[in-house]
N, C-alpha and C positions, 0 to 999 in steps of 0.2 A: 531826064525824059527818056536817053538810052538805056539806062538801069528800069525805068519802068516797062518799055517794051521787051527787055529781057525777061522780066518776072511773069508778063502777062503771057507771054511766048511761052515759059515753062509749064504753066500752070494749064496750057492749051495742050501739051504734049505728053502730059502725065493725068489724066481726066479722072482714071479711076481714083489715083489718091488724091487729086481736088476734090472729088465728089465725097471720098471717106471722112476727109477734116470737115467740110461744108455740113456733112450730118451730124459728126459728133458736136461740133461747136451748135449747130441750129438745136439738137436734142438736149445741150446743157443750156442754152439760152430758156428754150420753153419751158424746159421744167423749172427753172429759175424761176422765170417771168409768171408763169399759170399758177406754180405754188404760191408765192408769193402774192397774189392777185388774191388768189381765194382764202390763203390765211389772212390776207388783209380784210376781207369781207366779213369770212366767218368771225375775228374777232370783233369789226364793228358792230357786229348783229350781236355777238355776246355780250359785247357791255351793253348793247342797244335793251337785250333778253335782260340782262343783269339788274336794272336799272327799274325793271318791272314786278321786281322779289320786294323792293319797299326798302325801308331802312335796315342798318346791320342793328340797330340800338337803340335804344329811347330812353333819354334821358327826364327822370320824374319827380316832381319834390319827395323827399324822407315821407314815409309815413309817420314815424317818428323824430322829433328835432334831436338833433347830432346823430342821427342813425343812419348806414351804409347797407344797402341792402341791392342783393342781387338773383335776378330771375329768369325765365325763360318764357315765350310765348309762343302759343298754340300755332300760330301760322304766321304770316308775312306782317309787318307790323308797316300801315299806311297812317294812320290816324289817330289822335289823341281819345281815348275814351272820356269818362265824364271826373275830371279830375278832384283831386283831395289835396289840393294846395296849388301853389302858384312857385314857380321861377322867375328870380332877375333876369332879365335880358340879357345883360353882360355876361350870361354862362356860356352865348353864344360863341363871342370871340375868346371867352374863355379853353372853350373845346379846339377851338380849331387852331391856338396854338399847342396841342398836343400832340406830338408825334404819331402817326399813322392813323389823326383824321381826317379825312379828305374833304369831308361837307358836313356843314351843320345847320339848319334850319328850325326856326323853332313854329310852333305851331300855340294856338289859343282856344282852346273850348269856350264857345257864347253861351248857348243855351238847345232845348230841344224846341224842334219847331213843331213835331207831330204827335200828340200824347195820345191817340186815339188807340186803342186796342184792336182794332179790325188790320191796322196796315202795321210796317216795319217803322220805328220810332226814328225820324230823321233829327239831325242834329245841323247846327249851326258853327262851323271852325273858321278862325281865322288864320290865314299860312303866311307865309313870305313867298312871294312868286319871283324876286329876286334870287332866294337863295334854294329854293324847292328843288328835289331830285326825286320824290316820292309820287306827285301828284303830275308833274307833266310827261311821265312814260305812260299814261294811259290817257291821252288828249291827242287829236290827230294835229293842233297846231301848238304853238310855242305860249310860254305866259308873259312874256316878257313884254304885252301890252295891254296887260289887263288892269284896268281901271279901278280906281277906289268904290266905285258902286257899282261894280260889276262881278259878278260870279261865276263858278263854274259848278254843276253839279253831278251828284252820283246816279246812277241808272234808275234806281229804285228808291230815287226822292219824288217820284210821278209830277215831276219838272222837266219844262222844254225849252231850247234857246228862245228866249223872247218872255217869256214868264219872269214875274217880278217875284221878289220875296220881301217880305219889311218885317221886321222886328224894332220894337223900342225905339221907334224912331230912326232906322236903319231901312235905306231904300236898295235894294241889289237887284239888277235884271241879268237872267241868267244868258252867259253869251255862248256856252259850249257844255257838254255834258262829257261824264268820263265813259270809257269803254268797260264794261263789268268786271269786276275782281274778284267776287264770291268773298266778299270781308264788308266790313264794317263800312267802308269807304265808299260803298254802295247806296247809302243810307245818308251820307254828308253834304252839304254843302258847303264850299268854301269861297271864301273871299279874301282880299286882301288885307293884311293886319295892318297896313298901315292908317286903315280908316277905323279901327277900333277907337285910337285915343284922340280922334279927330272929333268926337261925338260926345257931348258930355250926359246925355241919356241912355246911350248903350255904355258909359263907365258905369253909370250906378247900376246897372243891371249886373254887372260881374261879380254881386258878391264883395268878396273882398280883394277883388284884383284892383292894383295901382296900376300908375302910368309904367310904360315899360314893362310888366310883369308878363310871361307867357307859363301855359299850362304843362309845354315839355318840350322837348326838343330832338328832332330827328338827327342821327348820326349817321354818315355814310362814311366808313372806315379806306383807308389806300390799300391800294392793291398789293398784297402779301401781308399786310399786318395782320395781327394776333388781334384776335377778340380779349382772350384773358389780359394781354399786356395792355391794351388798352383801356379796359376794366380797372386793373389796377392803377395806372396813371390818374382816371379819374377821382378814385379812389383817394391816392397819395397828395395830387395835387389841389382838386378842388372841393374835397370833404364829402359831407351829406349828399347823398342822392338815391334813388332809386333805381336801377339801371336794369332796363328788360333787353335781351337778348332775342333777335328775330330766332325762330326757328330752327335747332337743327337741320332737318330736311333741307328747308330754303339754305341755308348758309351750304350745303354739299352741294348743291345744285349749281349754286354761282358759281364755285371751286369748279368742278366740272367743265360746266357752260364753256367760262374763259380760259379754259386750259384745252381746249379742242386742239388747237395747233401746235403742239408741242411735237407730236409725232411725225407731225409733216418736216418739222424741223432736222428730226431727225433724218427722216430719210431722202429731205434736200443735198445734206452734206455727204450722206453715202454716196448719193449720184452723184454729185460734183466732183469727190476724191477718184470714181469709177470712170468718170468723162474725162478726167484731167490726165489719167493714166493709159487711157486708148489713144488720147491725142497725141501723148508723148511717144506711145507706140509707134501712130502713123508716121510721125515726122520720122523718127528714126529709121524708117523702113523709107521714108523720101530721101533721106541723105542719103543712104545707101544704092538708092535707084539711081541719084544724081550723082555719085562719088567719080564717075569718067569726066563728066562735063566740069564739076567743080576741081579737080586735078589738073584738067586742061586751063583753066582760068586762074590757078596758081602759076601754073608752069608760064603763062603768058604774061605772068607781071602783078597780077591780082592779088592784093595783101590778105594775110588771115583777117582783118577788120573788115575788108571789105564783103569775102564772102560772108562773115558772121551776121554783117547786116542785111546783106543779101537775102540771106536765111530768113532772118526776122521780118523782114519786110514782106516777105511771101505770104508767112504762117499771119502777118497781123492783117492784111489783107484778104485773106482768103477765111479769116475768124471775123473781120467787119461783115462779109456776106454774110456767112453763117448765122452771124448774129442777129443782121436783120430778118433771114427767113426764119430764126426761131420765134423771134418777135410773131410774124404773121402766125407761126406753128401754135405758137403759148396763145394766143387771142382766140385760137380754131377751140384747145384744149379748155379754155376758161367759158368759153361760150356752152360748149357742152356739157363740163365738169359740173356748174351751176346747175344746169337742169335735172341731172343725174344725181345731186347731191339732194337738191331740194324736192326729188321723184321716190329715194331710197331712203334718205334716211330724215323724211319730211323736216327738214329744217330749213335756215333762211342765209341766203347769204346778201351783203351789202356792199355795194361800188364803191371802191376807193374815189376820195374826190381827185379832182384836176392835178392837184400839187403833190398827192402820194401816187396817182398814177404817174405824174411825169419824172419822179424819183424813181421810179418801179423801171422804168424803162430806160433811165440812163446806167440803173444798176445794171438791170441786164446784161445792157451791150458792155457795159464794163467788163462784166464778169466772163462775157464768152473773148473779148479781146485777149484780157488780160490773161485766161486762162490756155488760150489759142498761141499767144505770144512767149510766156513764160514755158510753156510744154515744149517749144521748139529749141527752148535756149541749150539744153544740155547736148540735143544731137547737133545742133552749130557748133556748140565749143569742141567736141568731138571729131567734127569734120574737118576743124581748122587745124585740128592738131596732127592729120596724117601727111604723110609725106607724099608731092603731087605728083612722083612717078609711080609709086605704091597704090597711089589710088588710082592712075589710071590704068594700071596692068588689073588691077580689081576689079574695074568697070567693062572690061573687054569681054 
């Protein structure tokens, strides 16, 4: 208790030094916290935005038996066109076992719904809501509750929520419409693939399609995975397929979007190092200012360990208060920073969830306390090595 009063009295007696350290730590914590929050928001928005570019590649049946071909799409890949054959549904599990594949989702082309020449031709396609990563990005709600007799429709199908779609014994109720994609997905009605093989009449309309077969598999690569490497794995491990890669422009946009935060991290590291040096300099000045006081304490019987711990405790207390102020300042920076980024760069930022926010708060406070405490270690160690009489004489 007496030691705590001594620390508080020292802080009050050297307000300029205390305020300097508080500001230094607060700046560090606010920069770390605000940058981390904005980085997390940009990353989440980037990942959510990259999903709207569709699949990285699409696996199709080979045009000729025992033939492997590789080609490029002219744009994003969202939905399978009219197929020239069918794949065994087990290929989905085979693809997921390949390194570099993050997700794989099957689609089955069923039929054309509108053969009129006056409007766009609508198609009926079955997909797997449980594994899908292409369609859900263009919906306001999730697909987890989509029933077997329900469907989602593209904006150019002339269907609205509540309309019914009937085809060869299959009755579907439209429960949601997709946002425009300017692709063939806009003319597509999609329903759960689990409903296909439960209707004998529908099975008979699929020409040569058999139970468990699919028209195509949409593939999403893991972050950092190479398209060429995955294509080689498909060829070597799975055999004859027709692989269609998304447009090179789309792939480039995904890479650029998901890499926004790299420069922020570099700036954060540079700033942390600068503030660390600043705090160390301030505490060096602090121990010099308190040289006479610490020398008197040593001459009255205080041990070197007591003086060392006293300086560290003072640094920890100031760093804790500075970290708290830094969180408040950081929240202000985040609030105005989001508005600035959205208005200036026409981008979007998502707020991290509760667990991520709590983790960022804990890490930011820890960074401030650790930086302030560690930065005072060398000055505290140096002051304990001084001769008490010399410290008193220099402090006069």
